[in-house]
Every structure is written in structure tokens, then in C-alpha cells.
C-alpha positions in Angstrom: 25.7 -47.6 76.5 26.6 -44.0 77.1 23.2 -43.4 78.7 23.7 -46.3 81.1 27.1 -45.0 82.1 25.7 -41.5 82.8 22.9 -43.1 84.9 25.4 -45.1 86.8 27.5 -42.0 87.4 24.6 -40.1 88.8 23.8 -43.0 91.2 27.4 -43.1 92.3 27.4 -39.4 92.8 24.3 -39.5 95.0 25.9 -42.2 97.0 29.1 -40.1 97.5 26.9 -37.2 98.7 24.9 -39.3 101.2 28.1 -40.9 102.5 29.4 -37.5 103.4 26.8 -37.4 106.2 25.4 -34.1 104.8 21.8 -33.2 104.2 20.7 -34.3 100.8 18.3 -32.1 98.7 16.5 -33.3 95.6 14.8 -31.1 93.1 13.1 -31.9 89.7 12.8 -28.2 88.6 14.8 -27.9 85.3 16.2 -31.4 85.5 16.9 -33.9 88.3 19.1 -32.1 90.8 20.8 -33.7 93.9 22.9 -31.6 96.2 24.7 -32.3 99.5 27.2 -29.8 100.9 29.7 -29.0 98.1 28.5 -31.8 95.9 25.9 -30.9 93.3 24.7 -33.0 90.4 22.1 -32.4 87.8 20.7 -34.8 85.1 18.6 -33.6 82.1 18.3 -33.4 78.4 16.3 -32.3 75.4 14.2 -33.8 72.6 13.6 -31.9 69.4 11.5 -33.7 66.9 10.9 -31.9 63.5 8.9 -32.1 60.4 10.8 -30.4 57.6 9.8 -29.7 54.0 12.3 -27.8 51.8 12.3 -26.9 48.1 14.9 -25.7 45.6 13.5 -23.9 42.5 10.1 -25.4 43.2 11.4 -29.0 43.5 10.9 -30.8 46.8 14.3 -31.9 48.2 13.3 -32.8 51.8 10.0 -33.9 53.2 10.2 -36.0 56.3 10.1 -36.2 60.1 13.4 -36.3 61.9 14.9 -36.3 65.4 16.7 -32.9 65.2 18.3 -33.2 68.6 18.3 -35.9 71.3 20.6 -35.1 74.2 21.3 -36.1 77.7 23.6 -34.4 80.2 25.0 -34.6 83.6 26.7 -31.6 85.3 27.5 -30.4 88.7 30.2 -29.8 91.3 32.5 -32.5 92.6 34.0 -30.1 95.2 33.6 -26.5 96.3 35.8 -25.1 93.4 35.4 -27.8 90.7 32.6 -28.3 88.3 32.0 -30.5 85.2 29.6 -31.2 82.4 29.1 -34.2 80.1 26.6 -34.0 77.3 26.0 -36.6 74.6 23.7 -37.0 71.6 21.7 -40.1 71.9 21.1 -40.3 68.2 24.7 -41.2 67.4 26.2 -37.8 66.8 28.7 -38.1 69.6 29.9 -35.7 72.3 28.6 -32.2 72.7 30.1 -30.9 76.0 32.8 -32.7 78.0 34.7 -30.4 80.3 36.1 -29.7 83.7 35.8 -26.2 85.2 37.7 -24.4 88.0 35.6 -21.8 89.8 37.8 -21.0 92.8 38.7 -17.5 91.5 35.1 -16.4 91.8 32.7 -15.2 89.2 35.3 -12.9 87.7 37.5 -15.7 86.4 36.5 -19.3 85.6 38.8 -21.7 83.8 37.2 -24.4 81.6 39.2 -27.2 80.0 37.8 -29.7 77.5 35.2 -29.8 74.7 33.1 -26.6 74.9 31.6 -23.8 72.9 34.0 -21.3 71.5 33.1 -17.7 72.5 31.8 -16.2 69.3 28.3 -14.9 68.5 25.2 -14.1 70.5 23.0 -16.5 68.5 25.5 -19.3 68.7 26.1 -19.1 72.4 22.3 -19.0 73.1 21.3 -22.6 73.6 19.4 -24.3 70.8 16.5 -24.9 73.3 16.3 -21.1 73.9 16.6 -19.5 70.4 13.3 -18.0 69.2 13.7 -19.0 65.5 13.9 -22.8 65.3 17.2 -22.9 63.4 20.1 -20.5 63.7 20.8 -18.0 60.9 22.9 -18.9 57.9 25.3 -16.2 59.0 25.8 -17.9 62.4 26.1 -21.3 60.8 28.9 -20.0 58.5 31.1 -18.1 61.0 30.6 -19.6 64.4 32.8 -22.6 65.0 30.6 -24.1 67.7 32.3 -26.6 70.0 36.0 -27.5 70.0 38.6 -28.8 72.5 40.5 -26.2 74.3 41.1 -24.0 77.4 39.0 -20.9 78.1 39.2 -18.1 80.7 35.8 -16.4 81.2 33.6 -14.7 83.7 32.1 -11.4 84.8 33.9 -8.2 83.9 32.1 -6.1 86.4 28.4 -5.0 86.5 26.5 -6.6 83.6 29.6 -7.2 81.4 31.1 -10.6 80.5 34.3 -11.7 78.8 35.8 -14.9 77.4 39.0 -15.8 75.7 40.3 -19.2 74.8 42.7 -21.4 72.8 41.2 -24.3 70.9 42.1 -27.1 68.5 39.9 -28.6 65.8 40.7 -32.3 65.2 38.7 -32.4 62.1 41.1 -30.0 60.5 44.4 -31.7 61.3 44.4 -30.4 64.9 44.6 -26.8 63.7 45.0 -24.5 66.7 43.2 -21.2 67.0 41.6 -18.8 69.4 38.4 -16.9 70.0 37.4 -14.0 72.3 34.2 -12.2 73.2 33.2 -9.2 75.3 29.6 -8.2 76.1 28.0 -5.5 78.2 24.3 -4.8 79.0 22.6 -1.6 80.1 19.6 -2.6 82.2 16.6 -0.4 83.0 13.4 -0.9 84.8 11.5 -2.4 81.8 14.3 -3.8 79.6 17.9 -3.8 78.5 20.3 -3.1 75.7 23.0 -5.6 74.9 26.2 -4.9 73.0 29.0 -7.4 72.1 32.1 -7.8 70.1 33.9 -11.1 69.2 36.8 -12.4 67.2 37.9 -15.8 66.1 40.7 -17.3 64.1 40.9 -21.0 63.5 41.3 -23.3 60.5 42.7 -20.4 58.4 39.3 -18.8 58.8 39.0 -15.5 60.7 36.1 -13.3 61.6 35.1 -10.2 63.6 31.6 -10.1 64.9 29.4 -7.3 66.3 26.3 -7.9 68.4 23.4 -5.7 69.4 20.1 -6.6 71.1 17.3 -5.0 72.9 14.5 -6.3 75.1 11.6 -4.2 76.4 8.6 -5.9 78.0 7.2 -8.4 75.5 9.3 -7.1 72.6 12.9 -8.3 71.8 15.2 -7.8 68.9 18.8 -8.7 68.0 21.3 -8.0 65.2 24.7 -9.5 64.3 27.1 -8.5 61.6 30.2 -10.6 60.8 33.2 -9.6 58.6 35.6 -12.4 57.8 38.2 -14.0 55.6 38.5 -17.7 54.6 41.4 -19.9 53.8 41.5 -18.6 50.2 41.8 -15.0 51.4 38.3 -14.2 50.2 36.6 -11.4 52.0 33.2 -12.5 53.4 30.5 -10.7 55.3 26.9 -11.2 56.4 24.3 -10.0 58.9 20.9 -10.9 60.3 18.2 -8.9 62.0 15.6 -10.6 64.2 12.6 -9.4 66.2 10.0 -11.0 68.3 6.9 -10.2 70.3 5.3 -12.2 73.0 1.5 -11.9 72.6 0.8 -13.0 76.2 3.0 -10.4 77.7 6.0 -12.3 79.0 9.5 -11.0 78.6 12.4 -12.9 77.2 15.0 -13.6 80.0 18.6 -12.5 79.8 21.6 -13.8 81.8 25.3 -13.8 81.4 25.5 -12.2 77.9 22.8 -14.5 76.3 19.0 -14.8 76.1 16.9 -17.6 77.5 13.6 -19.0 76.3 10.2 -17.6 77.3 8.7 -19.0 80.5 4.8 -18.9 80.5 3.2 -17.2 83.4 -0.2 -19.0 83.2 -1.5 -22.5 82.5 -2.6 -21.7 78.9 1.1 -21.1 77.9 2.8 -18.2 76.1 2.6 -17.2 72.4 5.4 -15.6 70.5 5.7 -14.2 67.0 9.1 -13.9 65.5 10.6 -12.7 62.2 14.2 -12.6 60.8 15.9 -11.2 57.7 19.5 -12.3 56.8 21.8 -11.4 53.9 25.3 -12.2 52.9 27.8 -15.0 52.8 26.5 -17.8 54.9 25.6 -21.5 55.1 22.1 -21.4 53.6 21.7 -25.2 53.5 18.4 -25.1 55.4 16.8 -23.7 52.2 18.9 -25.9 50.0 21.2 -23.1 48.6 24.4 -24.2 50.4 27.4 -22.0 51.2 26.8 -18.9 49.1 25.9 -15.2 49.2 22.1 -15.2 49.6 19.3 -13.4 51.4 16.4 -15.0 53.2 13.3 -14.0 55.3 11.8 -16.1 58.1 8.5 -15.8 59.9 7.4 -18.0 62.8 5.3 -18.6 65.8 6.0 -20.4 69.1 3.7 -21.8 71.7 5.3 -22.4 75.1 2.8 -24.8 76.5 4.9 -25.3 79.6 8.3 -24.1 80.9 9.7 -27.3 79.4 7.4 -27.9 76.4 7.4 -25.8 73.2 5.8 -26.1 69.7 7.2 -24.0 66.9 6.4 -23.3 63.3 8.8 -21.5 60.9 8.7 -20.7 57.2 11.8 -19.4 55.4 12.1 -18.2 51.8 15.4 -17.1 50.2 17.3 -16.3 47.0 20.9 -16.8 46.0 22.4 -13.4 45.2 24.7 -15.0 42.7 22.7 -17.6 40.8 19.2 -16.4 41.5 18.2 -19.9 42.7 15.2 -19.9 45.0 14.9 -22.0 48.2 12.4 -22.3 51.0 11.7 -24.4 54.0 8.7 -25.2 56.3 9.8 -26.5 59.7 7.6 -27.6 62.6 9.1 -28.6 65.9 8.1 -30.3 69.1 10.5 -29.6 71.9 10.8 -31.1 75.3 13.5 -30.3 77.9 14.0 -32.1 81.2 
């Protein structure tokens, strides 16, 4: 039903554009895009289908194929200074993005109202279709809130810097109100860049301060995040991860607006990427069946970007609980299609 409504909305939008007697442009690069004057509409989505096998202390806990993500979205501009995005999970998990954005102040100050990502964490704010490791780190899963309803002011802070600050509510936690803020800057050179970032969030009696650092130079890229926080029980928590990757076919990982994008192959045979990550500390280590605990884990993986919109990935993660010495591991294979 939701998909039909979105399709109907696109059709109606195209009609509005043509009725304005302006030239209509249609593009299929990176989604179906229709533009006419100040009206711009884009329809797309993603399919991520995984095979996952995980063990706890040598005992298999999961061994199955699963639709990890199935999403469709429509976004665009309904006037010169007003934009929107609606994104839904087609597998029954509900709304992802649903917001209205005012852009009339220019790139230095956008105002977004609705369900959106809270500004906290480099890995969290990098789209799931663009992260190099198939699943985000346990550190990110523990501290980053993800999406919530609220109001956010964000934009460029001059040069290659960005900022964001917002007030949000979490309906799952008795409509608790909190806020989050993030600032990033990038130093760009001829062959690469250095990214630095700082973020803070306080919601659901859970606060955290996060530090980000990343570097990209030719086919090599690496990123690091450290988070220090406090939960509702006033327990001090902390954790970090360090991740590195190398593109064997020579492509560079794109960077824009304080986050990284996925590799785009430069030839018909595709692009190959090796990636590794180490993480340690208090986190949500559920992917390797350890749960919310203090643990360490190591991940190795390979990605084949067969096309700008098609990716195959293989990851293996092995970890140990620092408190109970339980061992957990996971093998994950992913087919990803974006449109």
C-alpha cells in the first residue's frame, strides 16, 4: 500500500511539473529523477539480501538468508526553497525518513523538520549502502541513536567544514526529549584528505561524546571513532573502532559533506576493495551473539563493486567478551542493489 502511494505521488508530481509549462528533464542515473523549473523529484531505493551464519562458543545460533534492508524513497523540491524526503522499509519495519526541509538560507543553514538521523558519528551518518564493512561497528550501534523526530539546523560552516545541531524526541522512550550536535572539518590535498569531527548527544538519559578522524589517500582509506558516554544508571562507558581499506583496482573512496560515499568502479570489470576493522569496548555486539557488553572484535572483508549500483560483499568477524570470555563469530555475505 505504501509503495502504491509513493508511486501515485511521483506521478502526481510529474503532472504538476508538466502543468507548469516548463521544460521537463528525466534522468535514470542514481534513481529516477524528474525536474521542471523549481520542481525536482527523485524515486529510488535499495535491496540488501544477506546470508548470515553466527556462532556463540562454537554453537550455531543463526544460519539463514534474510532481507537485511528493502527500502524505497521519494525526495525532491516542491518549490525553490522547500525540499522533502519520504523513505519506507518495504519489509514491514516502517518509516525511515519523513521530513520537510527549508533551504532558503543557502548552504550555510538548512532547517529540517521531521523523522531524520540525529547528527552523531561518522559511521552512523554514512549511508548503509556506502559503508565499507557490511554492518556498522558495535560501538556505533551502542551510542548512535539513529533516527528520531525533531528539528535540526545544519549546513556548511565555511570551506570544507560542516555543522549540525538539533532537538529530538524518542517516542519509544516515553517521548523523552534530547539533543545532538556535530562539527566536522576536512583538510583536502591534491591526492587525498584528512577528516576530523566532534559530536555530542544526550537523549533517553544516555549521553555520549564522540571523536572522529579519517584519512583518504588514493586507493587507501581509514577511519577511527572513540566514544565516551554515560547511561541511565550513571555507568561510565567507552569504546572505539579502527577501520582501514584498500581498493585493489585503484579507485578512491568519495567524500562529501562530512561523510564518505561508496566506491564507484572506473571500468566494466568493477572495483575490488579489501577492508579490516578492530573494535574494543562497551558496545552492542549482537552481530556476534555477545549482546550489550564490553568486548573486542576483529573483522576482515572484501567487496566487489560490479557496477555503480551493484555490490557483493563478504565479511568475517570474530570477537570475545572482555567480561565473560565468551567467544562469538559471524560470517556475512551480501548482495546489494541500489536504484
